C-alpha positions in Angstrom: -0.1 0.0 0.1 1.3 3.3 -1.0 0.6 5.8 1.6 2.1 8.8 -0.3 -1.2 10.3 -1.2 -2.0 10.9 2.8 1.5 12.7 3.2 0.9 14.7 0.1 -2.6 15.7 1.3 -1.6 16.5 4.7 1.4 18.7 3.5 -0.6 20.3 0.8 -3.4 21.2 3.3 -1.3 22.3 6.1 0.6 24.7 3.6 -2.7 25.9 2.0 -4.2 26.6 5.3 -1.3 28.5 6.5 -1.6 30.8 3.3 -5.5 31.0 3.8 -4.9 32.1 7.4 -2.8 35.1 6.5 -4.6 36.1 3.5 -8.2 35.5 4.8 -7.5 37.1 8.1 -5.9 40.2 6.3 -8.7 40.6 3.7 -11.3 40.1 6.4 -9.7 42.8 8.6 -9.4 45.1 5.7 -12.9 44.6 4.6 -14.4 45.2 8.0 -13.0 48.9 8.2 -14.7 49.6 4.6 -17.9 49.8 2.7 -19.1 50.7 -0.6 -19.5 49.3 -4.0 -16.3 48.6 -4.5 -15.8 46.6 -1.5 -18.7 44.5 -2.5 -16.7 43.7 -5.6 -13.8 42.6 -3.4 -16.2 40.4 -1.7 -17.3 38.9 -4.7 -13.8 38.2 -5.9 -12.9 36.4 -2.6 -16.1 34.3 -2.5 -16.3 33.2 -6.2 -14.2 30.1 -5.7 -16.8 29.1 -3.4 -19.6 29.1 -6.2 -17.7 28.1 -9.4 -17.0 24.7 -10.0 -13.5 23.5 -9.1 -12.7 22.6 -12.7 -13.5 26.2 -13.7 -11.1 27.5 -11.0 -8.5 25.0 -12.2 -9.0 26.1 -15.6 -8.4 29.9 -14.7 -5.4 28.7 -12.6 -4.0 26.9 -15.7 -4.3 30.1 -17.8 -2.4 32.2 -15.2 0.3 29.7 -14.4 0.5 27.8 -17.3 3.5 28.2 -19.9 1.6 30.8 -21.6 0.0 32.3 -18.8 1.4 35.5 -17.2 3.0 34.2 -14.2 4.2 30.9 -15.9 6.0 32.9 -18.7 7.8 34.9 -15.9 8.8 31.8 -14.0 10.1 30.3 -17.3 12.6 32.9 -17.4 14.0 31.6 -14.4 13.8 28.0 -15.6 10.9 27.2 -13.1 7.5 26.0 -13.8 4.5 25.5 -11.4 2.0 23.4 -13.5 2.0 19.6 -12.7 4.2 20.0 -9.5 3.4 20.1 -5.8 3.2 23.9 -5.5 0.3 23.5 -8.0 -1.4 21.4 -5.3 -0.8 24.0 -2.8 -2.1 26.9 -4.9 -5.4 25.1 -5.9 -6.1 24.1 -2.3 -5.3 27.6 -1.2 -7.6 29.3 -3.8 -10.7 27.0 -3.2 -10.1 27.3 0.6 -9.6 31.0 0.9 -13.4 31.9 0.8 -14.3 29.9 3.9 -11.4 31.5 6.0 -12.4 35.0 4.8 -16.1 34.5 5.5 -15.6 33.2 9.2 -12.8 35.6 9.9 -15.2 38.3 8.5 -18.2 37.1 10.7 -15.8 36.6 13.7 -14.5 40.2 13.6 -17.9 42.0 13.0 -19.0 40.4 16.5 -16.2 42.1 18.3 -17.7 45.2 20.2 -16.6 48.3 18.5 -17.0 50.1 21.8 -14.0 48.2 23.2 -11.9 49.1 20.1 -12.6 52.8 20.2 -11.8 53.0 24.0 -8.4 51.4 23.4 -7.8 53.9 20.5 -8.8 56.7 22.9 -6.3 55.5 25.5 -3.7 55.8 22.7 -3.2 52.4 21.6 -2.1 52.0 17.8 -4.3 50.1 15.4 -1.9 47.2 15.2 -2.1 47.1 19.0 -5.7 47.1 19.0 -6.2 44.4 16.6 -3.4 42.0 18.1 -4.5 42.3 21.7 -8.1 43.0 21.5 -9.7 42.3 18.4 -7.7 39.0 17.6 -8.2 37.4 21.2 -12.1 38.0 21.0 -12.4 36.9 17.5 -10.2 33.8 17.8 -12.8 31.0 18.1 -14.5 32.2 14.8 -10.9 32.3 13.4 -10.1 28.9 14.6 -13.2 27.5 13.0 -12.2 29.0 9.8 -8.9 27.4 10.0 -10.3 24.1 10.6 -12.9 24.4 7.8 -10.3 25.7 5.4 -7.8 22.7 6.2 -10.9 20.2 5.5 -11.7 21.8 2.4 -8.1 21.9 1.2 -8.0 18.2 2.2 -10.9 17.4 -0.2 -10.1 19.5 -3.0 -10.0 17.5 -6.4 -11.0 19.3 -9.5 -8.9 22.3 -9.6 -5.9 20.3 -8.3 -6.4 17.7 -11.1 -6.5 20.7 -13.7 -3.5 22.4 -12.8 -1.4 19.9 -10.9 -2.4 16.4 -12.7 -1.9 13.0 -11.2 1.8 12.2 -10.6 2.2 9.4 -8.0 4.3 10.4 -5.1 4.3 14.1 -6.3 0.8 15.5 -6.8 -1.5 12.4 -6.2 -3.5 13.6 -3.2 -6.2 11.4 -1.4 -9.4 12.5 -3.7 -7.2 12.0 -6.9 -6.1 8.6 -5.5 -9.9 7.8 -4.9 -11.1 8.8 -8.4 -8.2 6.8 -10.3 -8.9 3.8 -8.1 -12.3 3.8 -9.1 -11.3 4.3 -12.6 -8.9 1.3 -12.4 -11.9 -0.7 -10.7 -9.8 -0.9 -7.6 -13.0 -0.4 -5.2 -11.2 -1.7 -2.1 -8.5 0.9 -2.4 -10.9 3.6 -3.2 -12.8 2.6 -0.1 -9.8 2.8 2.1 -9.0 6.2 0.9 -12.5 7.3 1.5 -12.4 6.1 5.1 -9.0 7.9 5.8 -10.7 11.2 4.1 -13.9 10.8 6.4 -11.8 9.9 9.5 -9.6 13.1 9.2 -12.6 15.2 8.5 -14.6 14.2 11.3 -11.7 14.3 13.7 -11.4 17.9 12.9 -15.1 18.6 13.1 -15.3 16.8 16.4 -12.4 18.8 17.8 -14.0 22.1 16.7 -17.3 21.0 18.4 -15.7 19.9 21.5 -13.6 23.2 21.8 -16.4 25.4 21.0 -18.5 23.8 23.9 -15.7 23.9 26.2 -14.9 27.8 25.5 -18.5 28.8 25.4 -19.1 28.5 29.2 -15.6 30.1 29.9 -16.4 33.3 27.6 -19.9 33.6 29.4 -18.5 33.3 32.8 -15.9 36.1 32.0 -18.6 38.1 30.5 -20.6 38.2 33.9 -17.6 39.2 36.1 
């Protein structure tokens, strides 16, 4: 049994989740301070991968990072390519998981009491200090939920990854791709095994999130009554 799809999927999901954390949280913090028609357009761009079919997302990524794409041509000048490589799996997983991180982070930041933030600013705290010491700790439960959901989404990404990274055993073959090609080869027992691994990881993540939110809820309520 070749377990490389598991390690590739985990490495891809962890790396993609790190990117989505910083990109999604930064975009949500920027969006939370602004309003208007232009901001609505930014919302649409960030949420587009959530509603588009993964193959469409993969096709657009292929146009950007392919040999004839703007980024692909630039990388070729340095003798590098992204398409059909492990970084391509990270890029596709990041793009499809980013909307979940952006949405949950935005919702979490909007729940923070603006009076607390304004009081801190009145006392002379900088915007960065207000965000780091007040906003982020208060919004952390929602942000953590976004991290877990983004990881689970990156772990299950298939269509965009197949378009831009292909199926290279030991290099770009993630669990969903291994399942697809196992079914194509009529190896149902192998497909079932990988399905079980994927479901087990996803359930463990969701169960951990549920347990953590249940334990943090009473604690936050107790602190609020003091």
